[in-house]
C-alpha positions in Angstrom: -16.7 -15.3 21.6 -15.4 -18.5 21.5 -11.5 -18.6 20.2 -9.4 -21.8 20.3 -6.3 -21.6 22.1 -3.0 -21.5 20.2 -0.8 -24.0 19.8 2.7 -23.2 20.0 4.3 -23.7 16.7 3.8 -20.4 14.4 1.5 -18.6 17.3 1.3 -15.3 15.1 0.2 -17.7 11.9 -1.7 -19.2 14.2 -3.6 -16.1 16.0 -4.0 -14.5 12.3 -5.9 -17.4 11.2 -8.0 -17.3 14.1 -8.8 -13.8 13.9 -9.0 -13.4 10.5 -11.9 -16.8 11.1 -13.6 -14.5 13.2 -13.8 -11.5 10.9 -14.7 -14.1 8.0 -17.7 -15.8 9.8 -19.2 -12.4 11.0 -18.1 -12.6 15.0 -17.2 -9.1 14.4 -19.3 -6.7 12.2 -17.9 -3.8 9.9 -16.8 -0.6 12.3 -17.0 -3.0 15.2 -14.0 -2.5 18.3 -12.2 -5.6 18.6 -11.1 -7.1 22.0 -8.2 -5.5 23.5 -4.4 -7.1 23.3 -4.7 -8.0 26.8 -8.5 -9.7 26.4 -7.3 -11.5 23.2 -4.1 -12.7 24.5 -5.6 -14.2 27.4 -8.6 -16.1 25.2 -5.8 -17.0 22.9 -3.5 -18.1 25.6 -0.3 -16.1 23.9 1.5 -13.4 24.4 0.9 -9.4 24.3 3.4 -9.5 21.9 2.0 -12.2 19.8 -1.6 -10.6 19.5 -0.1 -7.0 18.7 2.0 -8.7 15.7 -1.4 -10.9 14.3 -3.1 -7.2 14.4 -0.5 -5.7 12.8 -0.5 -8.1 10.2 -4.6 -8.3 9.3 -4.3 -4.0 9.4 -2.0 -4.4 6.8 -3.9 -6.8 4.9 -6.9 -3.8 5.3 -8.9 -6.1 7.2 -8.6 -4.0 10.4 -7.4 -0.5 11.2 -5.9 0.6 14.9 -7.3 4.0 15.6 -4.8 5.7 18.2 -6.7 6.0 21.7 -9.9 4.4 20.6 -8.4 0.6 19.7 -8.7 -1.4 16.9 -11.6 -1.6 14.4 -12.5 -3.9 11.9 -12.6 -2.0 8.4 -13.5 -5.1 5.8 -14.5 -9.1 6.4 -13.4 -9.8 3.2 -10.5 -11.8 3.3 -8.5 -9.8 0.0 -5.5 -12.2 0.8 -6.4 -14.2 -2.7 -6.7 -11.3 -4.9 -2.9 -10.1 -2.8 -1.4 -13.2 -3.8 -2.7 -12.8 -7.8 -0.5 -9.0 -7.6 2.2 -10.6 -6.3 2.1 -13.1 -8.9 2.1 -10.2 -11.3 5.8 -9.2 -12.7 7.2 -5.6 -12.4 5.7 -4.4 -15.7 2.4 -5.3 -14.8 2.0 -3.9 -11.1 3.6 -0.4 -13.0 0.9 -0.7 -15.6 -1.6 -0.7 -12.9 -0.2 1.8 -11.0 -0.1 4.4 -13.6 -4.3 3.3 -14.5 -4.8 4.3 -10.6 -3.0 7.3 -9.7 -3.6 8.7 -13.3 -7.2 9.2 -12.7 -6.7 9.5 -8.1 -4.8 12.6 -9.6 -7.8 13.7 -11.3 -10.4 13.3 -8.8 -8.0 15.3 -6.3 -7.8 17.7 -8.2 -11.6 18.4 -8.2 -12.1 16.9 -4.4 -9.1 17.5 -2.4 -9.9 20.4 0.5 -7.7 21.7 2.8 -7.0 19.0 5.5 -5.7 17.1 2.2 -3.7 19.5 1.2 -2.3 20.1 4.7 -1.3 16.1 4.4 0.1 16.1 0.9 2.1 19.6 1.7 3.2 17.5 4.8 4.3 14.2 2.8 5.9 16.3 0.4 8.3 17.7 3.0 9.1 14.1 4.7 9.9 13.1 1.3 12.7 16.1 0.3 13.8 15.1 3.9 14.1 11.4 3.6 16.1 12.1 0.4 15.1 10.8 -3.6 15.0 6.9 -2.5 12.6 6.6 0.5 10.1 4.4 -0.5 8.1 4.7 3.3 7.6 8.2 2.6 6.9 8.0 -1.4 4.5 5.4 -0.6 2.9 8.2 1.9 2.6 10.6 0.0 1.0 8.4 -3.1 -1.6 7.0 -0.6 -2.3 11.0 0.1 -3.2 11.7 -3.5 -5.9 8.9 -3.2 -7.5 9.7 0.0 -7.8 13.2 -1.2 -10.2 11.7 -4.4 -12.9 11.1 -1.1 -13.7 7.9 -2.8 -14.4 5.0 -0.4 -14.2 2.2 -2.9 -11.1 3.9 -4.8 -9.3 4.2 -1.5 -10.0 0.4 -0.4 -8.7 -0.8 -3.7 -5.2 1.2 -3.4 -4.9 -0.3 0.1 -4.6 -3.7 -0.7 -2.8 -2.9 -4.0 -0.4 -0.5 -1.9 0.8 -3.4 -0.2 2.5 -4.7 -3.1 3.3 -1.5 -4.1 5.2 -0.7 -1.1 7.1 -3.9 -1.5 8.0 -2.8 -5.4 9.3 -0.1 -4.1 11.7 -1.7 -1.6 13.0 -3.4 -4.1 13.7 -0.7 -7.1 14.7 1.9 -4.9 18.1 -0.5 -3.7 18.6 -1.1 -7.7 20.7 1.8 -9.3 19.2 1.4 -12.3 15.9 2.9 -11.5 15.9 6.4 -11.8 15.8 8.5 -8.0 12.4 9.8 -7.3 11.5 13.1 -9.4 11.1 15.6 -6.4 10.3 18.3 -8.9 7.5 16.5 -10.3 5.9 15.7 -7.2 5.8 19.4 -5.9 4.3 20.1 -9.2 1.6 17.1 -8.5 0.7 18.8 -5.3 0.5 22.0 -7.0 -1.9 21.1 -9.7 -3.8 19.3 -7.4 -4.0 22.7 -5.2 -4.9 24.6 -8.1 -8.2 22.4 -8.7 -6.5 21.4 -12.3 -7.3 17.6 -13.2 -5.0 17.7 -16.6 -2.4 19.3 -15.0 -2.6 16.6 -12.1 -3.2 13.6 -14.4 -0.2 14.8 -16.7 2.3 15.2 -13.1 1.6 11.4 -12.2 1.9 10.5 -15.7 5.6 12.0 -15.8 5.7 10.7 -12.2 5.9 7.1 -13.8 7.3 7.5 -16.9 10.9 7.0 -16.3 11.0 3.9 -14.3 8.1 2.4 -16.6 10.8 3.4 -19.1 13.2 1.7 -17.1 11.6 -1.6 -16.4 10.7 -2.1 -19.5 14.2 -1.8 -20.9 15.4 -4.4 -17.6 12.5 -6.9 -18.9 13.9 -6.2 -22.7 17.5 -7.5 -21.6 15.8 -10.4 -20.0 13.9 -11.5 -22.7 16.8 -11.1 -25.5 19.1 -13.3 -22.6 16.1 -16.3 -22.6 15.4 -15.8 -18.8 12.0 -17.0 -17.7 9.0 -14.0 -16.0 9.6 -15.9 -12.9 13.5 -15.6 -12.8 13.2 -12.2 -14.7 10.7 -10.6 -11.3 13.3 -12.2 -8.7 16.4 -9.5 -9.1 14.8 -6.7 -11.7 13.6 -3.5 -9.7 9.7 -2.8 -9.8 8.5 1.0 -9.8 10.4 3.7 -8.6 7.9 5.8 -7.0 
């Protein structure tokens, strides 16, 4: 594999760009295991920490997947950056409305297709959410990703993984904003019960109820911003984005 030696400025970004080029140019195929951190560090003449951070960026972007004990593998050779940039440009209400559409259908499919392993994972995510309180973005994101994974639809899961990057940023913003309602733990519990009992309609209702209050809160913030004459760009900076 012929990789250029990285320069001394923005080393992580340089390594990200070079690894991304290898992926998009077909150097590695989907499901290939990429070289180890040590091998990449030697080839690029950078430290292993730099390589590790670059790999984390690509894992977060959905291009790579770390499998504990096995190494890092290619998940996709299509760069989702343009899609993600478009989502990041969307305002809070746009993101939340898309979440409603995606997660309502995911809940229905999960109720029809969940298996024992899915329910163990969802129960574990729910316990973590309870333990971390009603403003834990990381725990809540893990819970909702668990619902999507229970659809057993690879295309759905991939789309949501890409979208979840923006969702997670929204969570971090919104859960720090006191105008947003806290996470509804009881309704999360109801969603798990609906999925476990195999009731698609109840599962969809639970998701829509989970997102109803934050959707109302975001609409109220957007309405106040609009009446105050602020631009969409101004509105998106300080306002909360989503509650769960």
